[in-house]
N, CA, C and O atoms as CSV, one atom per row, in Angstrom:
chain,resi,resn,atom,element,x,y,z
A,1,MET,N,N,-6.903,9.061,13.195
A,1,MET,CA,C,-7.733,9.598,12.299
A,1,MET,C,C,-8.639,9.818,12.493
A,1,MET,O,O,-9.316,8.797,12.618
A,2,ALA,N,N,-9.397,11.071,12.674
A,2,ALA,CA,C,-10.572,11.296,12.813
A,2,ALA,C,C,-11.835,10.578,11.224
A,2,ALA,O,O,-11.839,10.881,10.031
A,3,GLY,N,N,-12.534,9.793,11.860
A,3,GLY,CA,C,-13.403,9.409,10.636
A,3,GLY,C,C,-13.335,8.501,9.770
A,3,GLY,O,O,-13.950,8.325,8.719
A,4,THR,N,N,-12.144,7.650,10.544
A,4,THR,CA,C,-12.279,6.864,10.184
A,4,THR,C,C,-11.738,5.034,10.995
A,4,THR,O,O,-11.117,5.035,12.057
A,5,LYS,N,N,-12.114,3.645,10.266
A,5,LYS,CA,C,-12.052,2.479,11.089
A,5,LYS,C,C,-10.807,2.450,11.565
A,5,LYS,O,O,-10.790,2.221,12.775
A,6,HIS,N,N,-9.762,2.592,11.079
A,6,HIS,CA,C,-8.597,1.717,11.666
A,6,HIS,C,C,-7.966,3.281,11.799
A,6,HIS,O,O,-7.877,4.178,10.962
A,7,SER,N,N,-7.509,3.202,13.430
A,7,SER,CA,C,-6.270,4.458,13.646
A,7,SER,C,C,-5.216,4.308,12.980
A,7,SER,O,O,-4.852,3.290,12.390
A,8,MET,N,N,-4.647,5.403,13.058
A,8,MET,CA,C,-2.819,5.290,11.960
A,8,MET,C,C,-1.745,4.450,12.738
A,8,MET,O,O,-0.755,4.132,12.079
A,9,ASP,N,N,-1.828,3.863,14.640
A,9,ASP,CA,C,-1.359,2.742,14.700
A,9,ASP,C,C,-1.471,1.715,14.325
A,9,ASP,O,O,-0.598,0.856,14.197
A,10,GLU,N,N,-3.057,1.638,13.993
A,10,GLU,CA,C,-3.463,0.249,13.437
A,10,GLU,C,C,-3.100,0.060,11.818
A,10,GLU,O,O,-2.907,-1.034,11.288
A,11,ALA,N,N,-3.060,1.064,11.292
A,11,ALA,CA,C,-2.476,1.336,9.902
A,11,ALA,C,C,-1.263,0.670,9.659
A,11,ALA,O,O,-0.995,-0.319,8.977
A,12,ARG,N,N,-0.417,1.603,10.535
A,12,ARG,CA,C,1.674,1.285,10.310
A,12,ARG,C,C,1.502,0.029,10.372
A,12,ARG,O,O,1.762,-0.663,9.389
A,13,GLU,N,N,0.970,-0.588,11.681
A,13,GLU,CA,C,1.374,-1.912,12.177
A,13,GLU,C,C,0.567,-3.619,10.884
A,13,GLU,O,O,0.967,-4.735,10.552
A,14,ILE,N,N,-0.549,-2.833,10.654
A,14,ILE,CA,C,-0.577,-3.311,9.045
A,14,ILE,C,C,0.410,-3.043,7.995
A,14,ILE,O,O,0.863,-3.959,7.309
A,15,GLN,N,N,0.626,-2.289,7.904
A,15,GLN,CA,C,1.179,-1.412,6.836
A,15,GLN,C,C,2.976,-2.257,7.466
A,15,GLN,O,O,3.787,-2.282,6.541
A,16,LYS,N,N,3.436,-2.758,8.595
A,16,LYS,CA,C,4.684,-2.959,9.007
A,16,LYS,C,C,4.446,-4.839,8.389
A,16,LYS,O,O,5.354,-5.412,7.787
A,17,ALA,N,N,3.016,-5.561,8.716
A,17,ALA,CA,C,3.549,-6.806,7.951
A,17,ALA,C,C,3.094,-6.933,6.764
A,17,ALA,O,O,2.986,-8.093,6.369
A,18,PHE,N,N,2.679,-5.799,5.805
A,18,PHE,CA,C,2.144,-5.873,4.448
A,18,PHE,C,C,3.857,-5.686,4.226
A,18,PHE,O,O,4.304,-6.393,3.323
A,19,GLU,N,N,4.563,-5.072,4.736
A,19,GLU,CA,C,5.864,-5.249,3.802
A,19,GLU,C,C,7.004,-6.198,4.091
A,19,GLU,O,O,8.027,-6.357,3.425
A,20,LYS,N,N,6.609,-6.846,5.293
A,20,LYS,CA,C,7.114,-8.162,5.479
A,20,LYS,C,C,7.004,-9.071,4.563
A,20,LYS,O,O,8.012,-9.585,4.076
A,21,LYS,N,N,5.590,-9.460,4.131
A,21,LYS,CA,C,5.729,-10.382,3.171
A,21,LYS,C,C,5.863,-9.877,1.533
A,21,LYS,O,O,5.819,-10.460,0.450
A,22,PHE,N,N,6.008,-8.783,1.877
A,22,PHE,CA,C,5.296,-8.460,0.149
A,22,PHE,C,C,6.833,-7.575,0.288
A,22,PHE,O,O,7.276,-6.934,-0.665
A,23,GLY,N,N,7.407,-7.645,1.373
A,23,GLY,CA,C,8.307,-6.200,0.612
A,23,GLY,C,C,9.668,-6.940,-0.098
A,23,GLY,O,O,9.835,-8.094,0.298
A,24,GLY,N,N,10.358,-6.597,-0.784
A,24,GLY,CA,C,11.665,-7.189,-1.609
A,24,GLY,C,C,10.874,-7.490,-2.832
A,24,GLY,O,O,11.635,-7.434,-3.798
A,25,ARG,N,N,9.699,-7.778,-3.177
A,25,ARG,CA,C,9.351,-8.099,-4.979
A,25,ARG,C,C,10.165,-7.131,-5.602
A,25,ARG,O,O,10.534,-6.090,-5.059
A,26,LYS,N,N,10.484,-7.543,-6.929
A,26,LYS,CA,C,10.874,-6.973,-8.402
A,26,LYS,C,C,10.094,-5.766,-8.624
A,26,LYS,O,O,8.978,-6.125,-9.000
A,27,GLY,N,N,10.197,-4.055,-8.541
A,27,GLY,CA,C,9.265,-3.699,-9.299
A,27,GLY,C,C,8.829,-2.920,-8.085
A,27,GLY,O,O,8.902,-1.698,-8.211
A,28,LEU,N,N,8.268,-3.516,-6.611
A,28,LEU,CA,C,7.948,-2.820,-5.541
A,28,LEU,C,C,8.180,-1.694,-4.983
A,28,LEU,O,O,8.359,-1.839,-3.774
A,29,LEU,N,N,8.270,-0.444,-5.394
A,29,LEU,CA,C,9.514,0.452,-5.139
A,29,LEU,C,C,8.703,0.913,-3.537
A,29,LEU,O,O,9.681,0.753,-2.807
A,30,GLY,N,N,7.859,1.251,-2.830
A,30,GLY,CA,C,7.311,1.469,-2.027
A,30,GLY,C,C,6.000,1.761,-0.944
A,30,GLY,O,O,5.297,2.606,-1.498
A,31,VAL,N,N,5.437,1.406,0.313
A,31,VAL,CA,C,4.920,1.548,0.751
A,31,VAL,C,C,4.361,2.370,1.484
A,31,VAL,O,O,4.946,3.054,2.324
A,32,GLY,N,N,3.517,2.385,1.316
A,32,GLY,CA,C,2.822,3.845,2.086
A,32,GLY,C,C,1.322,3.334,3.100
A,32,GLY,O,O,0.854,2.215,3.312
A,33,ILE,N,N,0.845,4.848,3.605
A,33,ILE,CA,C,-0.651,4.695,4.178
A,33,ILE,C,C,-1.280,6.088,3.987
A,33,ILE,O,O,-0.992,7.110,4.611
A,34,CYS,N,N,-2.589,5.875,2.584
A,34,CYS,CA,C,-3.268,6.994,2.481
A,34,CYS,C,C,-4.599,6.476,2.696
A,34,CYS,O,O,-5.017,5.434,3.200
A,35,LEU,N,N,-5.340,7.830,2.001
A,35,LEU,CA,C,-7.194,7.237,2.566
A,35,LEU,C,C,-7.469,6.336,1.371
A,35,LEU,O,O,-6.725,6.308,0.391
A,36,ASN,N,N,-8.672,5.533,1.508
A,36,ASN,CA,C,-9.036,4.704,0.496
A,36,ASN,C,C,-9.633,5.434,-0.367
A,36,ASN,O,O,-9.800,6.652,-0.437
A,37,PRO,N,N,-10.045,4.283,-1.241
A,37,PRO,CA,C,-11.053,5.491,-2.651
A,37,PRO,C,C,-12.619,6.338,-2.416
A,37,PRO,O,O,-13.239,7.157,-3.095
A,38,ARG,N,N,-12.918,5.518,-0.799
A,38,ARG,CA,C,-14.355,5.848,-0.462
A,38,ARG,C,C,-14.268,7.244,0.364
A,38,ARG,O,O,-15.109,8.141,0.423
A,39,ARG,N,N,-12.806,7.139,1.073
A,39,ARG,CA,C,-12.606,8.315,1.991
A,39,ARG,C,C,-13.090,8.045,3.248
A,39,ARG,O,O,-13.476,8.978,3.952
A,40,ASP,N,N,-13.147,6.346,3.827
A,40,ASP,CA,C,-13.692,6.635,4.990
A,40,ASP,C,C,-13.130,5.113,5.878
A,40,ASP,O,O,-13.436,4.210,6.656
A,41,ASP,N,N,-11.990,5.776,4.948
A,41,ASP,CA,C,-10.566,4.314,5.978
A,41,ASP,C,C,-9.291,4.574,5.392
A,41,ASP,O,O,-8.932,4.834,4.244
A,42,LEU,N,N,-8.941,4.491,6.041
A,42,LEU,CA,C,-7.077,4.276,5.527
A,42,LEU,C,C,-7.495,3.644,5.037
A,42,LEU,O,O,-8.660,3.297,4.844
A,43,ALA,N,N,-5.356,2.991,4.326
A,43,ALA,CA,C,-5.650,2.600,2.728
A,43,ALA,C,C,-4.531,1.953,3.321
A,43,ALA,O,O,-4.362,2.271,4.498
A,44,ILE,N,N,-3.459,0.878,2.703
A,44,ILE,CA,C,-1.787,0.497,2.431
A,44,ILE,C,C,-1.560,0.929,0.452
A,44,ILE,O,O,-1.958,0.321,-0.541
A,45,ASN,N,N,-0.553,2.545,0.635
A,45,ASN,CA,C,-0.451,2.175,-0.609
A,45,ASN,C,C,1.039,1.537,-1.072
A,45,ASN,O,O,2.176,1.513,-0.600
A,46,VAL,N,N,0.375,1.050,-2.242
A,46,VAL,CA,C,1.710,0.511,-2.810
A,46,VAL,C,C,2.090,1.166,-3.863
A,46,VAL,O,O,1.387,2.023,-4.398
A,47,SER,N,N,3.172,0.849,-4.240
A,47,SER,CA,C,4.008,2.141,-5.745
A,47,SER,C,C,4.605,0.672,-6.253
A,47,SER,O,O,5.229,-0.130,-5.558
A,48,VAL,N,N,4.346,0.577,-7.256
A,48,VAL,CA,C,5.069,-0.271,-8.310
A,48,VAL,C,C,5.873,0.420,-9.473
A,48,VAL,O,O,5.662,1.600,-9.751
A,49,SER,N,N,6.546,-0.132,-9.959
A,49,SER,CA,C,7.199,0.085,-11.670
A,49,SER,C,C,6.382,0.090,-12.739
A,49,SER,O,O,6.545,0.941,-13.613
A,50,ARG,N,N,5.387,-0.852,-12.832
A,50,ARG,CA,C,5.279,-1.067,-13.650
A,50,ARG,C,C,3.811,-2.420,-13.208
A,50,ARG,O,O,3.780,-3.212,-12.266
A,51,SER,N,N,3.032,-2.250,-14.058
A,51,SER,CA,C,1.175,-1.856,-13.611
A,51,SER,C,C,1.341,-4.237,-13.630
A,51,SER,O,O,0.593,-5.044,-13.079
A,52,ALA,N,N,1.982,-4.370,-14.068
A,52,ALA,CA,C,1.438,-6.495,-13.917
A,52,ALA,C,C,2.568,-6.848,-12.811
A,52,ALA,O,O,2.840,-8.025,-12.572
A,53,GLN,N,N,3.342,-5.561,-12.013
A,53,GLN,CA,C,3.985,-6.204,-10.642
A,53,GLN,C,C,2.704,-6.445,-9.741
A,53,GLN,O,O,2.738,-7.129,-8.718
A,54,ALA,N,N,1.166,-5.586,-10.397
A,54,ALA,CA,C,1.464,-5.826,-9.277
A,54,ALA,C,C,-0.127,-6.577,-8.894
A,54,ALA,O,O,-0.772,-6.636,-7.847
A,55,SER,N,N,-0.344,-7.030,-10.122
A,55,SER,CA,C,-0.831,-8.514,-10.477
A,55,SER,C,C,-1.046,-9.078,-9.481
A,55,SER,O,O,-2.132,-8.533,-9.280
A,56,ASP,N,N,-0.916,-9.837,-8.518
A,56,ASP,CA,C,-0.408,-10.443,-7.712
A,56,ASP,C,C,-0.527,-10.117,-6.791
A,56,ASP,O,O,0.054,-10.932,-6.074
A,57,LEU,N,N,-0.990,-9.284,-6.145
A,57,LEU,CA,C,-1.214,-8.569,-4.539
A,57,LEU,C,C,-2.454,-8.443,-4.979
A,57,LEU,O,O,-3.269,-8.235,-5.877
A,58,PRO,N,N,-2.031,-8.794,-3.322
A,58,PRO,CA,C,-4.315,-8.492,-2.902
A,58,PRO,C,C,-5.052,-6.960,-2.907
A,58,PRO,O,O,-4.771,-5.762,-2.946
A,59,LYS,N,N,-5.952,-7.688,-2.855
A,59,LYS,CA,C,-7.064,-5.878,-3.104
A,59,LYS,C,C,-7.327,-5.106,-1.760
A,59,LYS,O,O,-7.665,-3.945,-1.528
A,60,THR,N,N,-6.922,-6.658,-0.616
A,60,THR,CA,C,-7.019,-5.575,0.884
A,60,THR,C,C,-6.269,-6.989,1.640
A,60,THR,O,O,-6.203,-8.162,1.272
A,61,PHE,N,N,-5.832,-6.385,2.670
A,61,PHE,CA,C,-5.122,-6.622,3.368
A,61,PHE,C,C,-4.906,-5.900,4.830
A,61,PHE,O,O,-4.474,-4.789,5.140
A,62,ASP,N,N,-5.641,-7.577,5.977
A,62,ASP,CA,C,-5.254,-7.221,7.467
A,62,ASP,C,C,-6.675,-6.160,7.460
A,62,ASP,O,O,-6.771,-5.445,8.458
A,63,GLY,N,N,-7.960,-5.999,6.213
A,63,GLY,CA,C,-8.897,-5.341,7.022
A,63,GLY,C,C,-8.836,-3.408,5.688
A,63,GLY,O,O,-9.645,-2.614,5.208
A,64,LEU,N,N,-7.743,-3.567,5.710
A,64,LEU,CA,C,-7.827,-2.666,4.860
A,64,LEU,C,C,-7.177,-2.838,3.787
A,64,LEU,O,O,-6.208,-3.588,3.668
A,65,ASP,N,N,-7.900,-1.824,2.512
A,65,ASP,CA,C,-7.667,-1.370,0.706
A,65,ASP,C,C,-6.475,-1.099,0.886
A,65,ASP,O,O,-6.063,-0.329,1.753
A,66,VAL,N,N,-5.482,-1.989,-0.288
A,66,VAL,CA,C,-4.751,-2.370,-1.051
A,66,VAL,C,C,-4.636,-1.227,-2.482
A,66,VAL,O,O,-4.832,-1.792,-3.558
A,67,VAL,N,N,-4.309,0.463,-2.568
A,67,VAL,CA,C,-4.167,0.919,-3.422
A,67,VAL,C,C,-2.622,0.884,-3.941
A,67,VAL,O,O,-1.603,0.894,-3.249
A,68,VAL,N,N,-2.756,0.836,-5.491
A,68,VAL,CA,C,-1.710,0.995,-6.045
A,68,VAL,C,C,-1.778,1.514,-6.717
A,68,VAL,O,O,-2.767,1.456,-7.448
A,69,ASP,N,N,-0.236,2.835,-7.043
A,69,ASP,CA,C,0.148,3.547,-7.926
A,69,ASP,C,C,1.461,2.941,-8.909
A,69,ASP,O,O,2.630,2.687,-8.617
A,70,VAL,N,N,0.852,2.859,-9.936
A,70,VAL,CA,C,2.349,2.765,-10.755
A,70,VAL,C,C,2.772,4.200,-11.391
A,70,VAL,O,O,2.219,5.060,-12.076
A,71,VAL,N,N,4.194,3.975,-10.731
A,71,VAL,CA,C,4.870,5.304,-10.896
A,71,VAL,C,C,6.279,5.201,-12.204
A,71,VAL,O,O,6.796,6.204,-12.696
A,72,GLY,N,N,6.636,3.901,-12.517
A,72,GLY,CA,C,7.519,3.927,-13.250
A,72,GLY,C,C,8.924,3.681,-12.630
A,72,GLY,O,O,9.237,3.529,-11.449
A,73,THR,N,N,9.537,3.684,-13.542
A,73,THR,CA,C,11.052,3.564,-12.774
A,73,THR,C,C,11.482,5.143,-12.264
A,73,THR,O,O,11.112,6.257,-12.637
A,74,VAL,N,N,12.416,4.691,-11.259
A,74,VAL,CA,C,12.759,5.741,-10.182
A,74,VAL,C,C,13.578,5.666,-10.434
A,74,VAL,O,O,13.872,4.500,-10.695
A,75,ARG,N,N,14.435,6.433,-10.570
A,75,ARG,CA,C,16.123,6.828,-11.222
A,75,ARG,C,C,16.729,7.933,-10.593
A,75,ARG,O,O,16.152,9.015,-10.696
A,76,ALA,N,N,17.805,7.866,-9.948
A,76,ALA,CA,C,18.358,8.569,-8.884
A,76,ALA,C,C,19.581,10.020,-9.778
A,76,ALA,O,O,20.563,9.839,-10.498
A,77,PHE,N,N,19.062,11.089,-9.396
A,77,PHE,CA,C,20.145,11.569,-10.339
A,77,PHE,C,C,21.418,12.642,-9.396
A,77,PHE,O,O,22.379,13.127,-9.993
């Protein structure tokens, strides 16, 4: 992505490493890639069902910010 410190390929590799380390935790619903709050680099986007489930996640991981979204309970219809 133009104008960011990391390329999408680098961010995907960091995302995979994040998923390997933190994936499978209760309440962790998804992991993706987004822009960081400063909009100058990519970030790891983590969706959790409750804010308490994000308390032990790192603020950064392998050079990318970790952005947490509390999305509540996800139900299939």
